[in-house]
TORFI-965247 format. One record per residue (C-alpha): residue number from 1; residue in one letter; y, z, x. Coordinates in nm, 3 decimals, decimal comma. Last residue first. Layout:
// TORFI-965247
+-----+------+---------+---------+---------+
: seq : type :       Y :       Z :       X :
+-----+------+---------+---------+---------+
: NUM :    A :       Y :       Z :       X :
...
+-----+------+---------+---------+---------+
END
This chain:
// TORFI-965247
+-----+------+---------+---------+---------+
: seq : type :       Y :       Z :       X :
+-----+------+---------+---------+---------+
: 425 :    P :   0,504 :   1,755 :   3,675 :
: 424 :    L :   0,139 :   1,741 :   3,757 :
: 423 :    G :   0,107 :   1,610 :   4,156 :
: 422 :    T :  -0,086 :   1,919 :   4,259 :
: 421 :    F :  -0,354 :   1,837 :   4,027 :
: 420 :    D :  -0,377 :   1,492 :   4,060 :
: 419 :    I :  -0,619 :   1,419 :   3,767 :
: 418 :    Y :  -0,916 :   1,188 :   3,820 :
: 417 :    P :  -1,109 :   1,216 :   3,488 :
: 416 :    S :  -1,485 :   1,248 :   3,483 :
: 415 :    T :  -1,692 :   0,920 :   3,509 :
: 414 :    K :  -2,078 :   0,993 :   3,319 :
: 413 :    P :  -1,947 :   1,071 :   2,966 :
: 412 :    L :  -2,270 :   1,211 :   2,800 :
: 411 :    A :  -2,422 :   1,008 :   2,522 :
: 410 :    L :  -2,293 :   1,165 :   2,190 :
: 409 :    S :  -2,347 :   1,482 :   2,014 :
: 408 :    F :  -2,291 :   1,632 :   1,634 :
: 407 :    A :  -2,343 :   1,964 :   1,435 :
: 406 :    T :  -2,304 :   1,961 :   1,077 :
: 405 :    N :  -2,092 :   2,235 :   0,966 :
: 404 :    L :  -1,956 :   2,089 :   0,675 :
: 403 :    P :  -2,173 :   1,847 :   0,484 :
: 402 :    I :  -2,086 :   1,481 :   0,532 :
: 401 :    N :  -1,870 :   1,273 :   0,314 :
: 400 :    T :  -1,856 :   0,967 :   0,119 :
: 399 :    N :  -1,688 :   0,910 :  -0,187 :
: 398 :    F :  -1,308 :   0,844 :  -0,110 :
: 397 :    F :  -1,033 :   0,993 :  -0,243 :
: 396 :    G :  -0,772 :   0,852 :  -0,025 :
: 395 :    G :  -0,724 :   1,199 :   0,221 :
: 394 :    N :  -0,950 :   1,302 :   0,511 :
: 393 :    T :  -1,098 :   1,127 :   0,821 :
: 392 :    L :  -1,246 :   1,248 :   1,173 :
: 391 :    F :  -1,366 :   1,090 :   1,461 :
: 390 :    F :  -1,601 :   1,159 :   1,784 :
: 389 :    Y :  -1,643 :   0,865 :   1,938 :
: 388 :    A :  -1,859 :   0,600 :   2,110 :
: 387 :    G :  -2,019 :   0,466 :   1,855 :
: 386 :    K :  -1,877 :   0,610 :   1,523 :
: 385 :    V :  -1,975 :   0,993 :   1,585 :
: 384 :    G :  -1,904 :   1,302 :   1,277 :
: 383 :    G :  -1,598 :   1,311 :   1,009 :
: 382 :    D :  -1,579 :   1,349 :   0,698 :
: 381 :    A :  -1,369 :   1,457 :   0,396 :
: 380 :    D :  -1,270 :   1,349 :   0,063 :
: 379 :    A :  -1,434 :   1,621 :  -0,148 :
: 378 :    R :  -1,128 :   1,763 :  -0,267 :
: 377 :    Y :  -1,196 :   2,110 :  -0,416 :
: 376 :    Q :  -1,498 :   2,141 :  -0,286 :
: 375 :    R :  -1,456 :   2,507 :  -0,228 :
: 374 :    R :  -1,521 :   2,426 :   0,172 :
: 373 :    A :  -1,246 :   2,196 :   0,180 :
: 372 :    I :  -1,006 :   2,341 :   0,047 :
: 371 :    D :  -1,047 :   2,666 :   0,246 :
: 370 :    D :  -1,042 :   2,457 :   0,529 :
: 369 :    G :  -1,297 :   2,208 :   0,746 :
: 368 :    T :  -1,575 :   2,245 :   0,993 :
: 367 :    F :  -1,732 :   1,940 :   1,146 :
: 366 :    T :  -1,950 :   2,058 :   1,473 :
: 365 :    A :  -1,894 :   1,912 :   1,819 :
: 364 :    K :  -2,167 :   1,815 :   2,153 :
: 363 :    Q :  -2,105 :   1,603 :   2,425 :
: 362 :    I :  -1,823 :   1,754 :   2,616 :
: 361 :    P :  -1,847 :   1,709 :   3,019 :
: 360 :    Y :  -1,786 :   1,952 :   3,278 :
: 359 :    W :  -1,515 :   1,881 :   3,541 :
: 358 :    K :  -1,461 :   2,133 :   3,876 :
: 357 :    G :  -1,096 :   2,182 :   3,955 :
: 356 :    N :  -1,109 :   2,486 :   4,102 :
: 355 :    E :  -1,021 :   2,707 :   3,748 :
: 354 :    D :  -1,268 :   2,516 :   3,574 :
: 353 :    A :  -1,251 :   2,186 :   3,430 :
: 352 :    V :  -1,347 :   2,071 :   3,037 :
: 351 :    W :  -1,443 :   1,740 :   2,961 :
: 350 :    Q :  -1,392 :   1,480 :   2,642 :
: 349 :    N :  -1,432 :   1,132 :   2,711 :
: 348 :    Q :  -1,367 :   1,014 :   2,308 :
: 347 :    Y :  -1,184 :   1,143 :   1,995 :
: 346 :    W :  -1,156 :   0,910 :   1,709 :
: 345 :    V :  -0,863 :   0,956 :   1,395 :
: 344 :    E :  -0,834 :   0,934 :   1,036 :
: 343 :    R :  -0,594 :   0,871 :   0,761 :
: 342 :    N :  -0,626 :   0,801 :   0,377 :
: 341 :    L :  -0,337 :   0,826 :   0,179 :
: 340 :    Y :  -0,369 :   1,032 :  -0,192 :
: 339 :    G :  -0,218 :   1,360 :   0,051 :
: 338 :    R :   0,102 :   1,214 :   0,047 :
: 337 :    D :   0,296 :   1,424 :  -0,177 :
: 336 :    A :   0,196 :   1,741 :   0,026 :
: 335 :    I :   0,352 :   1,638 :   0,386 :
: 334 :    F :   0,125 :   1,762 :   0,597 :
: 333 :    N :  -0,149 :   1,602 :   0,595 :
: 332 :    E :  -0,407 :   1,745 :   0,805 :
: 331 :    L :  -0,689 :   1,626 :   1,154 :
: 330 :    F :  -0,821 :   1,889 :   1,384 :
: 329 :    S :  -0,976 :   1,909 :   1,735 :
: 328 :    H :  -1,140 :   2,228 :   1,908 :
: 327 :    P :  -1,187 :   2,388 :   2,186 :
: 326 :    R :  -1,234 :   2,764 :   2,142 :
: 325 :    T :  -1,169 :   2,909 :   2,504 :
: 324 :    L :  -0,904 :   2,874 :   2,778 :
: 323 :    W :  -0,813 :   3,148 :   3,014 :
: 322 :    T :  -0,738 :   3,485 :   2,894 :
: 321 :    N :  -0,520 :   3,774 :   2,916 :
: 320 :    T :  -0,292 :   3,780 :   2,657 :
: 319 :    Q :   0,012 :   4,101 :   2,607 :
: 318 :    P :   0,291 :   3,833 :   2,678 :
: 317 :    R :   0,225 :   3,429 :   2,601 :
: 316 :    L :   0,405 :   3,212 :   2,841 :
: 315 :    F :   0,458 :   2,832 :   2,778 :
: 314 :    R :   0,496 :   2,570 :   2,953 :
: 313 :    A :   0,634 :   2,215 :   2,790 :
: 312 :    I :   0,560 :   1,852 :   2,705 :
: 311 :    L :   0,469 :   1,732 :   3,108 :
: 310 :    I :   0,434 :   1,363 :   3,104 :
: 309 :    W :   0,152 :   1,267 :   3,312 :
: 308 :    T :   0,214 :   0,898 :   3,461 :
: 307 :    Q :   0,026 :   0,653 :   3,384 :
: 306 :    N :   0,306 :   0,435 :   3,207 :
: 305 :    D :   0,130 :   0,199 :   2,947 :
: 304 :    P :  -0,190 :   0,387 :   2,951 :
: 303 :    D :   0,077 :   0,701 :   2,809 :
: 302 :    K :  -0,063 :   1,048 :   2,976 :
: 301 :    F :   0,048 :   1,366 :   2,788 :
: 300 :    Y :   0,066 :   1,737 :   2,949 :
: 299 :    A :   0,076 :   2,063 :   2,813 :
: 298 :    S :   0,064 :   2,384 :   2,929 :
: 297 :    Y :  -0,044 :   2,766 :   2,865 :
: 296 :    I :   0,055 :   3,041 :   3,030 :
: 295 :    T :  -0,098 :   3,374 :   2,990 :
: 294 :    N :   0,031 :   3,726 :   3,051 :
: 293 :    G :  -0,130 :   4,067 :   3,132 :
: 292 :    M :   0,026 :   4,040 :   3,478 :
: 291 :    G :  -0,216 :   3,851 :   3,664 :
: 290 :    D :  -0,080 :   3,495 :   3,527 :
: 289 :    P :  -0,383 :   3,436 :   3,350 :
: 288 :    E :  -0,460 :   3,053 :   3,294 :
: 287 :    V :  -0,456 :   2,781 :   3,006 :
: 286 :    A :  -0,391 :   2,384 :   3,104 :
: 285 :    N :  -0,386 :   2,121 :   2,856 :
: 284 :    L :  -0,433 :   1,725 :   2,900 :
: 283 :    F :  -0,436 :   1,484 :   2,668 :
: 282 :    A :  -0,472 :   1,116 :   2,706 :
: 281 :    Y :  -0,362 :   0,789 :   2,478 :
: 280 :    T :  -0,583 :   0,550 :   2,351 :
: 279 :    V :  -0,387 :   0,282 :   2,170 :
: 278 :    G :  -0,463 :   0,130 :   1,823 :
: 277 :    A :  -0,202 :   0,351 :   1,628 :
: 276 :    K :   0,101 :   0,386 :   1,836 :
: 275 :    W :   0,341 :   0,604 :   1,981 :
: 274 :    P :   0,674 :   0,594 :   1,960 :
: 273 :    Y :   0,811 :   0,876 :   2,100 :
: 272 :    I :   1,008 :   1,200 :   1,996 :
: 271 :    L :   0,891 :   1,474 :   2,181 :
: 270 :    Y :   0,812 :   1,810 :   2,090 :
: 269 :    S :   0,820 :   2,208 :   2,149 :
: 268 :    Q :   0,720 :   2,537 :   1,947 :
: 267 :    G :   0,668 :   2,854 :   2,010 :
: 266 :    G :   0,503 :   3,127 :   1,777 :
: 265 :    S :   0,433 :   3,200 :   1,382 :
: 264 :    G :   0,143 :   3,181 :   1,211 :
: 263 :    E :   0,132 :   2,876 :   0,922 :
: 262 :    N :   0,465 :   2,953 :   0,741 :
: 261 :    G :   0,652 :   2,961 :   1,104 :
: 260 :    F :   0,813 :   2,819 :   1,379 :
: 259 :    E :   1,058 :   2,863 :   1,731 :
: 258 :    G :   1,214 :   2,660 :   1,925 :
: 257 :    T :   1,200 :   2,351 :   2,204 :
: 256 :    F :   1,316 :   2,024 :   2,233 :
: 255 :    V :   1,148 :   1,761 :   2,508 :
: 254 :    G :   1,377 :   1,526 :   2,602 :
: 253 :    A :   1,277 :   1,512 :   2,971 :
: 252 :    G :   0,966 :   1,756 :   2,980 :
: 251 :    K :   1,002 :   2,142 :   2,942 :
: 250 :    K :   0,990 :   2,462 :   3,128 :
: 249 :    L :   0,932 :   2,867 :   3,110 :
: 248 :    M :   0,959 :   2,884 :   2,731 :
: 247 :    R :   0,896 :   3,214 :   2,652 :
: 246 :    I :   0,654 :   3,313 :   2,334 :
: 245 :    K :   0,760 :   3,650 :   2,188 :
: 244 :    Q :   0,619 :   3,958 :   2,168 :
: 243 :    N :   0,823 :   4,196 :   2,389 :
: 242 :    E :   1,120 :   4,085 :   2,158 :
: 241 :    P :   0,914 :   4,177 :   1,841 :
: 240 :    I :   0,861 :   3,915 :   1,598 :
: 239 :    E :   1,026 :   3,941 :   1,255 :
: 238 :    N :   1,254 :   3,634 :   1,288 :
: 237 :    P :   0,942 :   3,439 :   1,345 :
: 236 :    N :   0,813 :   3,472 :   0,990 :
: 235 :    N :   0,467 :   3,363 :   0,895 :
: 234 :    T :   0,357 :   3,725 :   1,096 :
: 233 :    S :   0,094 :   3,808 :   1,319 :
: 232 :    F :   0,245 :   3,919 :   1,674 :
: 231 :    P :   0,059 :   3,777 :   1,965 :
: 230 :    S :   0,233 :   3,450 :   1,891 :
: 229 :    W :   0,154 :   3,117 :   1,854 :
: 228 :    V :   0,145 :   2,821 :   2,101 :
: 227 :    S :   0,280 :   2,511 :   1,984 :
: 226 :    F :   0,248 :   2,147 :   2,161 :
: 225 :    L :   0,399 :   1,810 :   1,950 :
: 224 :    I :   0,383 :   1,457 :   2,060 :
: 223 :    R :   0,632 :   1,318 :   1,770 :
: 222 :    R :   0,688 :   0,982 :   1,534 :
: 221 :    E :   1,015 :   0,870 :   1,426 :
: 220 :    T :   1,082 :   0,584 :   1,236 :
: 219 :    Q :   0,925 :   0,572 :   0,899 :
: 218 :    S :   0,903 :   0,941 :   0,886 :
: 217 :    N :   0,717 :   1,215 :   1,081 :
: 216 :    V :   0,417 :   1,086 :   1,226 :
: 215 :    Q :   0,234 :   1,343 :   1,448 :
: 214 :    I :   0,033 :   1,423 :   1,748 :
: 213 :    G :  -0,146 :   1,651 :   1,907 :
: 212 :    F :  -0,135 :   1,975 :   2,121 :
: 211 :    Y :  -0,238 :   2,358 :   1,940 :
: 210 :    G :  -0,239 :   2,694 :   2,000 :
: 209 :    E :  -0,382 :   3,051 :   2,017 :
: 208 :    R :  -0,785 :   2,985 :   2,013 :
: 207 :    F :  -0,733 :   2,606 :   2,148 :
: 206 :    G :  -0,728 :   2,277 :   2,010 :
: 205 :    N :  -0,673 :   1,958 :   2,225 :
: 204 :    A :  -0,635 :   1,637 :   1,996 :
: 203 :    M :  -0,436 :   1,728 :   1,671 :
: 202 :    F :  -0,373 :   1,408 :   1,437 :
: 201 :    Y :  -0,095 :   1,538 :   1,208 :
: 200 :    S :  -0,038 :   1,335 :   0,939 :
: 199 :    G :   0,274 :   1,328 :   0,724 :
: 198 :    I :   0,347 :   0,959 :   0,729 :
: 197 :    P :   0,054 :   0,719 :   0,690 :
: 196 :    D :  -0,166 :   0,686 :   1,044 :
: 195 :    K :  -0,456 :   0,524 :   0,933 :
: 194 :    G :  -0,335 :   0,149 :   0,914 :
: 193 :    I :  -0,456 :   0,048 :   1,267 :
: 192 :    P :  -0,708 :   0,309 :   1,389 :
: 191 :    I :  -0,574 :   0,643 :   1,588 :
: 190 :    T :  -0,696 :   0,704 :   1,930 :
: 189 :    M :  -0,772 :   1,006 :   2,115 :
: 188 :    E :  -0,882 :   1,095 :   2,467 :
: 187 :    N :  -0,954 :   1,437 :   2,568 :
: 186 :    Y :  -0,891 :   1,707 :   2,870 :
: 185 :    F :  -0,893 :   2,082 :   2,872 :
: 184 :    W :  -0,849 :   2,233 :   3,192 :
: 183 :    K :  -0,849 :   2,611 :   3,273 :
: 182 :    V :  -1,219 :   2,697 :   3,167 :
: 181 :    R :  -1,384 :   3,015 :   3,312 :
: 180 :    V :  -1,760 :   2,918 :   3,288 :
: 179 :    N :  -2,038 :   3,108 :   3,207 :
: 178 :    E :  -2,135 :   2,859 :   2,916 :
: 177 :    Q :  -2,068 :   2,452 :   2,923 :
: 176 :    W :  -1,922 :   2,341 :   2,681 :
: 175 :    A :  -1,913 :   2,299 :   2,261 :
: 174 :    Y :  -1,655 :   2,167 :   2,086 :
: 173 :    S :  -1,515 :   2,245 :   1,720 :
: 172 :    L :  -1,433 :   1,911 :   1,524 :
: 171 :    H :  -1,215 :   1,976 :   1,235 :
: 170 :    V :  -1,121 :   1,886 :   0,872 :
: 169 :    S :  -0,797 :   1,934 :   0,685 :
: 168 :    P :  -0,835 :   1,861 :   0,276 :
: 167 :    G :  -0,580 :   1,709 :   0,104 :
: 166 :    R :  -0,205 :   1,789 :   0,108 :
: 165 :    R :  -0,254 :   1,811 :  -0,267 :
: 164 :    G :  -0,518 :   2,093 :  -0,230 :
: 163 :    W :  -0,306 :   2,268 :  -0,018 :
: 162 :    Y :   0,013 :   2,269 :  -0,286 :
: 161 :    F :  -0,242 :   2,335 :  -0,547 :
: 160 :    R :  -0,427 :   2,614 :  -0,387 :
: 159 :    Q :  -0,105 :   2,845 :  -0,348 :
: 158 :    D :  -0,303 :   3,145 :  -0,287 :
: 157 :    I :  -0,428 :   3,127 :  -0,627 :
: 156 :    N :  -0,365 :   2,794 :  -0,778 :
: 155 :    D :  -0,652 :   2,684 :  -0,953 :
: 154 :    R :  -0,939 :   2,418 :  -1,014 :
: 153 :    V :  -0,837 :   2,175 :  -0,735 :
: 152 :    F :  -1,090 :   1,915 :  -0,833 :
: 151 :    K :  -1,476 :   1,873 :  -0,840 :
: 150 :    F :  -1,687 :   1,775 :  -1,135 :
: 149 :    D :  -2,044 :   1,838 :  -1,117 :
: 148 :    D :  -2,037 :   2,063 :  -1,494 :
: 147 :    I :  -2,390 :   1,966 :  -1,607 :
: 146 :    G :  -2,391 :   1,818 :  -1,942 :
: 145 :    R :  -2,188 :   1,730 :  -2,165 :
: 144 :    Y :  -1,825 :   1,590 :  -2,182 :
: 143 :    S :  -1,502 :   1,708 :  -2,306 :
: 142 :    I :  -1,192 :   1,711 :  -2,045 :
: 141 :    N :  -0,811 :   1,816 :  -2,116 :
: 140 :    L :  -0,597 :   1,675 :  -1,911 :
: 139 :    H :  -0,297 :   1,940 :  -1,780 :
: 138 :    R :   0,032 :   2,007 :  -1,821 :
: 137 :    V :   0,248 :   1,684 :  -1,926 :
: 136 :    K :   0,619 :   1,694 :  -1,985 :
: 135 :    P :   0,570 :   1,364 :  -2,198 :
: 134 :    F :   0,863 :   1,116 :  -2,131 :
: 133 :    P :   1,286 :   1,187 :  -2,126 :
: 132 :    A :   1,358 :   0,850 :  -2,178 :
: 131 :    I :   1,306 :   0,567 :  -2,383 :
: 130 :    G :   0,933 :   0,411 :  -2,414 :
: 129 :    K :   0,884 :   0,038 :  -2,535 :
: 128 :    K :   0,786 :  -0,040 :  -2,198 :
: 127 :    G :   0,503 :   0,226 :  -2,201 :
: 126 :    S :   0,584 :   0,505 :  -1,940 :
: 125 :    K :   0,321 :   0,555 :  -1,693 :
: 124 :    F :  -0,047 :   0,692 :  -1,691 :
: 123 :    R :  -0,344 :   0,625 :  -1,400 :
: 122 :    I :  -0,663 :   0,796 :  -1,430 :
: 121 :    L :  -0,852 :   0,798 :  -1,154 :
: 120 :    N :  -1,269 :   0,869 :  -1,088 :
: 119 :    Y :  -1,365 :   0,974 :  -0,763 :
: 118 :    G :  -1,758 :   0,957 :  -0,735 :
: 117 :    K :  -2,044 :   0,909 :  -1,005 :
: 116 :    K :  -1,846 :   0,678 :  -1,252 :
: 115 :    F :  -1,713 :   0,839 :  -1,549 :
: 114 :    Q :  -1,729 :   0,660 :  -1,886 :
: 113 :    C :  -1,483 :   0,638 :  -2,173 :
: 112 :    T :  -1,371 :   0,856 :  -2,495 :
: 111 :    G :  -0,951 :   0,847 :  -2,602 :
: 110 :    L :  -0,606 :   0,951 :  -2,446 :
: 109 :    L :  -0,561 :   1,191 :  -2,715 :
: 108 :    I :  -0,202 :   1,305 :  -2,646 :
: 107 :    K :  -0,164 :   1,684 :  -2,732 :
: 106 :    R :   0,176 :   1,898 :  -2,822 :
: 105 :    D :   0,020 :   1,968 :  -3,142 :
: 104 :    K :   0,342 :   1,858 :  -3,309 :
: 103 :    V :   0,303 :   1,458 :  -3,153 :
: 102 :    N :   0,591 :   1,315 :  -3,386 :
: 101 :    K :   0,506 :   0,967 :  -3,291 :
: 100 :    V :   0,346 :   0,888 :  -2,957 :
:  99 :    P :   0,191 :   0,495 :  -2,890 :
:  98 :    I :  -0,015 :   0,480 :  -2,611 :
:  97 :    T :  -0,024 :   0,135 :  -2,500 :
:  96 :    R :  -0,346 :   0,027 :  -2,210 :
:  95 :    F :  -0,302 :  -0,043 :  -1,856 :
:  94 :    K :  -0,573 :  -0,295 :  -1,662 :
:  93 :    E :  -0,892 :  -0,110 :  -1,569 :
:  92 :    E :  -0,964 :  -0,034 :  -1,212 :
:  91 :    N :  -1,005 :   0,398 :  -1,266 :
:  90 :    L :  -0,874 :   0,446 :  -1,590 :
:  89 :    G :  -0,587 :   0,351 :  -1,711 :
:  88 :    V :  -0,301 :   0,447 :  -1,948 :
:  87 :    E :   0,018 :   0,350 :  -2,047 :
:  86 :    I :   0,266 :   0,570 :  -2,255 :
:  85 :    W :   0,496 :   0,547 :  -2,580 :
:  84 :    N :   0,775 :   0,773 :  -2,696 :
:  83 :    N :   0,892 :   0,802 :  -3,072 :
:  82 :    S :   0,945 :   1,194 :  -3,016 :
:  81 :    P :   1,005 :   1,392 :  -2,705 :
:  80 :    I :   0,635 :   1,555 :  -2,594 :
:  79 :    E :   0,729 :   1,925 :  -2,469 :
:  78 :    N :   0,486 :   2,174 :  -2,252 :
:  77 :    C :   0,193 :   1,821 :  -2,252 :
:  76 :    E :  -0,174 :   1,851 :  -2,325 :
:  75 :    M :  -0,352 :   1,522 :  -2,240 :
:  74 :    T :  -0,703 :   1,482 :  -2,434 :
:  73 :    I :  -0,942 :   1,280 :  -2,247 :
:  72 :    T :  -1,327 :   1,229 :  -2,397 :
:  71 :    V :  -1,585 :   1,203 :  -2,153 :
:  70 :    K :  -1,935 :   1,006 :  -2,132 :
:  69 :    K :  -2,158 :   1,050 :  -1,784 :
:  68 :    E :  -2,204 :   0,972 :  -1,435 :
:  67 :    T :  -2,295 :   1,165 :  -1,202 :
:  66 :    G :  -2,110 :   1,446 :  -0,938 :
:  65 :    S :  -1,750 :   1,371 :  -1,098 :
:  64 :    F :  -1,469 :   1,368 :  -0,917 :
:  63 :    I :  -1,119 :   1,375 :  -1,038 :
:  62 :    Y :  -0,813 :   1,235 :  -0,965 :
:  61 :    T :  -0,496 :   1,195 :  -1,101 :
:  60 :    H :  -0,229 :   0,924 :  -1,017 :
:  59 :    W :   0,119 :   0,894 :  -1,198 :
:  58 :    V :   0,332 :   0,574 :  -1,227 :
:  57 :    T :   0,710 :   0,574 :  -1,205 :
:  56 :    E :   0,934 :   0,303 :  -1,249 :
:  55 :    R :   1,008 :   0,399 :  -1,609 :
:  54 :    S :   1,185 :   0,685 :  -1,499 :
:  53 :    H :   1,250 :   1,003 :  -1,659 :
:  52 :    W :   0,997 :   1,225 :  -1,631 :
:  51 :    K :   1,082 :   1,587 :  -1,516 :
:  50 :    E :   0,812 :   1,905 :  -1,526 :
:  49 :    I :   0,453 :   1,697 :  -1,486 :
:  48 :    G :   0,284 :   1,983 :  -1,374 :
:  47 :    N :   0,313 :   2,334 :  -1,331 :
:  46 :    K :   0,271 :   2,376 :  -0,980 :
:  45 :    D :   0,509 :   2,068 :  -0,988 :
:  44 :    I :   0,554 :   1,718 :  -1,020 :
:  43 :    K :   0,939 :   1,568 :  -1,028 :
:  42 :    D :   1,069 :   1,284 :  -1,156 :
:  41 :    A :   1,445 :   1,242 :  -0,963 :
:  40 :    T :   1,321 :   1,111 :  -0,655 :
:  39 :    T :   1,190 :   0,785 :  -0,767 :
:  38 :    H :   0,870 :   0,687 :  -0,804 :
:  37 :    Q :   0,576 :   0,489 :  -0,730 :
:  36 :    I :   0,278 :   0,694 :  -0,697 :
:  35 :    Q :   0,400 :   1,013 :  -0,805 :
:  34 :    Y :   0,069 :   1,260 :  -0,746 :
:  33 :    T :  -0,154 :   1,434 :  -0,973 :
:  32 :    N :  -0,447 :   1,643 :  -0,919 :
:  31 :    G :  -0,325 :   2,027 :  -0,768 :
:  30 :    G :   0,011 :   2,042 :  -1,047 :
:  29 :    L :  -0,171 :   1,812 :  -1,270 :
:  28 :    P :  -0,424 :   2,066 :  -1,395 :
:  27 :    V :  -0,826 :   1,960 :  -1,500 :
:  26 :    E :  -0,895 :   2,168 :  -1,781 :
:  25 :    I :  -1,256 :   2,139 :  -1,842 :
:  24 :    Y :  -1,455 :   2,180 :  -2,133 :
:  23 :    K :  -1,799 :   2,144 :  -2,259 :
:  22 :    L :  -1,969 :   2,020 :  -2,596 :
:  21 :    P :  -2,329 :   2,147 :  -2,638 :
:  20 :    E :  -2,643 :   1,842 :  -2,606 :
:  19 :    S :  -2,718 :   1,669 :  -2,889 :
:  18 :    D :  -2,501 :   1,367 :  -2,855 :
:  17 :    T :  -2,268 :   1,202 :  -3,080 :
:  16 :    L :  -1,938 :   1,278 :  -2,885 :
:  15 :    F :  -1,611 :   1,331 :  -3,041 :
:  14 :    T :  -1,246 :   1,253 :  -3,141 :
:  13 :    S :  -1,344 :   0,829 :  -3,093 :
:  12 :    F :  -1,138 :   0,580 :  -2,966 :
:  11 :    V :  -1,305 :   0,391 :  -2,671 :
:  10 :    F :  -1,142 :   0,405 :  -2,322 :
:   9 :    C :  -1,274 :   0,159 :  -2,057 :
:   8 :    A :  -1,226 :  -0,155 :  -2,230 :
:   7 :    P :  -0,947 :  -0,075 :  -2,351 :
:   6 :    L :  -0,893 :  -0,030 :  -2,794 :
:   5 :    L :  -0,518 :   0,051 :  -2,844 :
:   4 :    L :  -0,472 :   0,418 :  -2,923 :
:   3 :    M :  -0,299 :   0,621 :  -3,226 :
:   2 :    Y :  -0,121 :   0,967 :  -3,265 :
:   1 :    M :  -0,001 :   1,130 :  -3,550 :
+-----+------+---------+---------+---------+
END
């Protein structure tokens, strides 16, 4: 039915001989597997690998184990074409070939191996003798003894396969001077070289009603993005009543403005701009009531090579009367197929200013995460302090992280930014 050639990591066995009861988990490929080398013809979705025709495709499945343990791994498929071959490897071990001949129970035994503490990588691809189409794989069955200390995306409730494959979003919530009506929020942000894969959004200046940062959209396009949510709660901008729509008051040269949806709805603006990793950029937001039951939101960006503040956009949010509240930063990946890549961002020299332009330094931040991080479906979420910076990092399936809701402090910044508010565009 099937056989296994014996690699160093996998040992052929259909059972474990320890005395503890045998336990089982199912690891769905839909939330835990990526095409690392691929053609667009192959496809993975919520049901697992739905189309696999290319010999060039390599699949990676990631599973975190809290302790070292012996496991037996079986690949469960929706469909297995006869007389086929696949190759499999664990972590950095070499691939080994498994001939699959006329398998009738849709299960392929990969064998017994030793999981290390931390993330384990199961790699598989077609064998050199394989003939397309290759198996449609639904999930991996893991049998083990001991405690269930595995971390992986376990279910697709509320589209968690999609969010889990994107990776955990991580945030820093800043503490500031109490009893101050804050109008301005200033932040400096640096992306370390090599930590800016396509699909990354590095958010510098967040506030209760919106966010402002930079993103990587393709090999050739990068953007500065500023958005404000509508007071009308919906994921479809077409449902927003006219009197609750975000109004664009002004935009900078070359800036696109429009509407956005899916994660709330509202007004969006972006400037295509060739920002670079390794360079520190400055971000400035203003939030101010207009005295008529609305609030005006402005965003400015400064490149150290230019030293001139660039206006991104100024929006009016109706039915809102507020100053700037809940300053924060976050890091996320917005392309699910690229959630296996690591990204990182540094923040420094953060200040808020009141309506009169008096500056107050920000020294403290609390590290938080999204639903995927809180459930521990992904453990590659980290943040805290590095030298003079706050930092955030996610993706890449690393093993070092700090508990969510940990608070951090930096040395107080000593020199407030000099900004000619009257000279801003």
